[in-house]
C-alpha positions in Angstrom: 0.0 0.0 0.0 2.9 2.4 0.8 3.9 2.3 -2.9 0.4 3.2 -4.0 -0.1 6.2 -1.7 2.0 8.6 -3.8 -0.1 7.6 -6.8 -3.2 8.2 -4.8 -2.1 11.6 -3.5 -1.0 12.6 -7.1 -4.4 11.8 -8.5 -6.1 13.6 -5.6 -4.3 16.7 -6.5 -5.6 16.4 -10.0 -9.0 16.9 -8.6 -11.1 13.8 -8.4 -14.7 15.1 -8.1 -16.4 13.7 -5.1 -19.3 14.5 -2.9 -19.9 17.0 -0.1 -22.9 16.1 2.2 -24.7 19.3 1.2 -24.5 18.5 -2.5 -25.9 15.1 -2.0 -29.4 16.5 -1.2 -29.6 18.1 -4.6 -29.8 14.8 -6.5 -31.3 15.6 -10.0 -32.7 12.1 -10.3 -35.4 12.8 -7.7 -37.1 15.2 -10.2 -39.8 14.1 -12.6 -37.9 14.9 -15.8 -39.2 16.3 -19.1 -41.4 14.2 -21.4 -39.0 14.8 -24.3 -35.2 14.3 -24.0 -33.5 17.6 -23.3 -30.2 16.6 -21.8 -31.4 17.3 -18.2 -31.8 14.0 -16.4 -34.9 13.0 -14.4 -36.2 10.1 -12.4 -35.8 6.6 -13.8 -35.8 2.9 -12.8 -33.7 0.2 -14.4 -35.6 -2.3 -16.4 -34.4 -5.9 -16.9 -31.2 -4.9 -18.8 -27.9 -5.9 -17.3 -26.3 -2.5 -17.4 -26.5 -1.4 -13.8 -22.9 -0.3 -13.9 -23.7 2.2 -16.7 -26.7 3.5 -14.9 -25.0 3.8 -11.6 -22.2 5.6 -13.3 -24.7 8.2 -14.7 -26.0 8.7 -11.2 -22.5 9.2 -9.9 -21.5 11.6 -12.6 -24.7 13.7 -12.1 -23.7 14.2 -8.4 -20.7 16.2 -9.5 -21.3 20.0 -9.8 -19.9 19.8 -13.3 -21.5 16.4 -14.1 -24.9 17.6 -15.2 -23.4 20.0 -17.8 -21.1 17.2 -19.0 -24.0 14.8 -19.5 -26.0 17.5 -21.3 -23.1 18.1 -23.6 -23.5 14.6 -25.0 -26.8 15.5 -26.6 -26.6 16.9 -30.1 -29.4 17.6 -32.6 -32.8 19.3 -32.5 -35.3 18.0 -30.0 -38.1 19.3 -32.4 -37.0 16.5 -34.8 -37.4 13.9 -32.0 -34.0 12.5 -32.9 -30.7 13.0 -31.1 -27.0 12.3 -31.8 -25.3 11.1 -28.6 -21.6 11.9 -28.4 -19.9 10.6 -25.2 -17.0 13.0 -24.4 -14.4 10.3 -24.2 -15.6 8.5 -27.3 -16.2 11.4 -29.8 -15.5 9.2 -32.8 -18.2 6.7 -31.8 -21.4 8.7 -31.9 -24.8 7.0 -32.0 -28.2 8.2 -33.3 -31.3 7.7 -31.1 -34.8 8.5 -32.1 -37.9 9.1 -30.0 -39.4 5.9 -31.4 -36.3 3.9 -30.3 -36.8 5.1 -26.7 -40.0 2.9 -26.8 -39.0 0.1 -29.2 -35.2 -0.5 -28.8 -34.1 -3.6 -27.0 -30.8 -3.6 -25.0 -28.3 -6.5 -25.2 -28.6 -8.5 -22.0 -25.6 -9.0 -19.7 -25.4 -12.7 -20.8 -25.3 -11.5 -24.5 -28.6 -13.4 -25.2 -31.4 -11.7 -23.2 -32.9 -8.5 -24.5 -34.6 -5.8 -22.4 -36.4 -2.5 -22.9 -34.6 0.7 -21.8 -35.2 2.2 -18.4 -38.6 3.3 -17.2 -38.9 7.1 -16.8 -36.8 9.9 -18.1 -36.1 9.8 -21.8 -32.7 11.3 -21.5 -31.5 8.3 -19.5 -33.1 6.0 -22.0 -31.4 7.8 -24.9 -27.9 7.6 -23.2 -28.6 3.9 -22.4 -29.5 3.1 -26.0 -26.6 5.0 -27.4 -24.2 3.3 -25.1 -25.7 -0.1 -26.1 -25.3 0.7 -29.8 -21.7 1.7 -29.3 -21.1 -1.4 -27.1 -22.5 -3.9 -29.6 -21.3 -2.4 -32.9 -17.8 -1.1 -32.1 -16.3 -1.8 -28.7 -17.5 -5.4 -28.3 -16.9 -6.1 -32.0 -13.3 -4.9 -31.6 -12.8 -7.2 -28.6 -12.3 -4.5 -26.0 -14.0 -5.1 -22.7 -15.7 -8.1 -24.3 -17.1 -9.4 -21.0 -17.0 -6.2 -18.9 -20.3 -4.2 -18.5 -20.7 -0.8 -20.1 -19.0 2.0 -18.0 -20.3 5.5 -18.2 -17.5 6.7 -16.0 -15.1 5.9 -18.8 -17.4 7.2 -21.6 -17.6 10.6 -19.9 -14.0 11.0 -18.8 -10.6 10.2 -20.1 -9.0 10.0 -16.7 -7.7 6.8 -15.2 -10.1 5.1 -12.9 -9.1 4.0 -9.4 -10.6 0.8 -8.0 -10.5 0.5 -4.2 -10.8 -3.1 -3.1 -9.0 -6.1 -1.6 -8.3 -8.5 -4.4 -6.4 -11.0 -2.2 -9.3 -11.8 0.1 -12.0 -11.9 -2.6 -14.5 -14.7 -2.2 -13.8 -17.7 -4.4 -17.1 -17.4 -6.3 -16.2 -13.9 -7.4 -12.7 -14.6 -8.9 -13.9 -15.1 -12.5 -15.9 -11.8 -12.4 -13.1 -9.8 -10.7 -10.5 -11.1 -13.1 -12.4 -9.3 -15.9 -10.6 -6.2 -14.9 -7.3 -7.9 -15.9 -8.6 -7.8 -19.5 -9.3 -4.1 -19.6 -7.1 -1.9 -21.8 -3.8 -1.3 -20.0 -3.8 1.7 -17.7 -7.6 2.1 -17.7 -8.0 1.0 -14.1 -5.5 1.3 -11.2 -6.1 -0.6 -8.0 -5.7 0.6 -4.4 -5.8 -2.3 -1.9 -6.7 -1.3 1.7 -5.0 -3.3 4.3 -7.7 -2.9 7.0 -11.1 -1.2 7.5 -9.2 1.7 9.1 -6.9 2.0 6.1 -10.0 1.9 3.8 -11.5 4.7 5.7 -8.3 6.8 5.5 -8.3 6.3 1.7 -11.9 7.4 1.4 -11.3 10.5 3.6 -8.3 11.4 1.5 -10.4 11.2 -1.7 -13.0 13.5 -0.3 -10.4 15.9 1.0 -8.9 16.1 -2.5 -12.0 17.6 -4.0 -15.2 18.6 -2.2 -17.0 19.6 -5.3 -19.2 16.6 -6.1 -19.0 12.9 -6.6 -18.0 10.3 -9.2 -18.1 7.1 -7.2 -19.7 3.8 -7.9 -20.2 0.9 -5.4 -19.8 -2.5 -6.9 -21.3 -5.5 -5.1 -19.6 -8.7 -6.4 -21.9 -11.0 -4.5 -25.1 -9.5 -5.9 -23.4 -8.6 -9.2 -24.9 -5.1 -9.0 -23.7 -1.5 -8.9 -25.0 1.7 -7.3 -23.9 5.3 -6.9 -22.5 6.5 -3.6 -24.0 9.9 -2.9 -22.8 10.6 0.6 -20.2 9.4 3.1 -20.7 10.6 6.6 -17.8 9.6 8.9 -19.3 11.2 12.0 -22.6 9.3 11.9 -20.9 6.2 10.4 -23.3 6.0 7.5 -23.2 6.2 3.7 -26.0 6.7 1.2 -26.4 5.1 -2.2 -28.8 5.4 -5.1 -29.6 2.1 -6.7 -30.5 2.2 -10.5 -33.6 0.2 -9.6 -34.9 3.1 -7.5 -34.5 6.9 -7.6 -34.6 7.1 -3.7 -31.4 7.2 -1.7 -30.9 4.5 0.9 -28.7 4.8 4.0 -26.4 2.0 5.2 -23.8 1.4 7.9 -20.3 2.8 6.9 -18.5 0.1 9.0 -20.2 -2.6 6.9 -18.9 -0.9 3.7 -15.4 -0.8 5.1 -15.5 -4.5 6.1 -16.9 -5.4 2.7 -14.1 -3.6 0.9 -11.6 -5.7 2.8 -13.3 -9.1 2.4 -13.7 -8.7 -1.4 -17.5 -8.3 -1.6 -17.5 -4.6 -2.4 -15.3 -2.4 -4.5 -15.5 1.4 -5.0 -14.7 2.7 -8.4 -14.1 6.5 -8.8 -12.7 8.8 -11.5 -12.0 12.4 -12.3 -14.9 14.3 -13.9 -13.8 16.7 -16.7 -15.8 19.9 -17.0 -15.6 20.4 -20.8 -15.8 18.2 -23.9 -12.3 17.6 -25.3 
C-alpha cells in the first residue's frame, strides 16, 4: 500500500470530483424529468437490462457539480426533430443516433449476451444515453474485442481520466474470482487498483479522496456477490453512515459505513471512482 499512496495523492491533487454532504441533497434524479429528451436528467428505474454499472455511473456523474453539464453536452441535434445524436465526451469518434421511437421500441443487449430488455422506465434522457451506449457497445467496442465481458461503463465514456478501483483482491470470495478477473482484460492503464490493508486503512483512503475535492461525486459501489452497482451519494464519517442510489430506485438509501469498510476488505465490495472533466475535449 505504501507504494500506492504517492499515486493516490497525485491523483487527488488532479481533482477527483467527489461529494460533499450538502451537494448530495440536490440529486437531480429525484425530479420528474421532461417528457422529451432535453439533456437534463430526471427520475428513472432500471428495467431488466444488465447495465446497472452504466446507470450507476450516470447517477454518480450527475452528483458532481460539473456532471450535469457534462451529460447535457453529450446530446446533439434538434429536440423538435425527435432525434438525437449522442456523443460521449471520451468517445467522440463513436457517436450514436437515437430516435424518440427507439426510446420505446429499442431492445438492449442482456448481460449474458442473449437476453434483451427495454430501456429504463422514466426519463427519456437516461433511455437515450442507455440506447446510445448499447449501440456503441455492440457495434464497435464489443466487436473490436475491447471489454468483451465487462459491462458498459459511463465513468469511462464521460471521462478520459484513469479510474481508481479501491478493493482487496487477495481476500475476494472464491465465487467472485472469475468476475473480478475481468478487470485484468481491460485496456492497459484504464484501471488502477488501491488495496486497503484494513477497515481503518480503507476509511483513510476514502477520507483522502473527499479531502482532495469537495465539489461533487464520481463514485460507484460494486457488489460482487449480488453482481450489482449503485452510486454512492454521501459518506458521513461522523454518523458512520453512507448513502447510495440504486438504479432500480431513484430514492437514496442509508447504510452502515462500518459494513462498507468491512466489505471492501473481504472482497464483496469495490469502490470505483474517476476524475470528472468539466468540458468536452
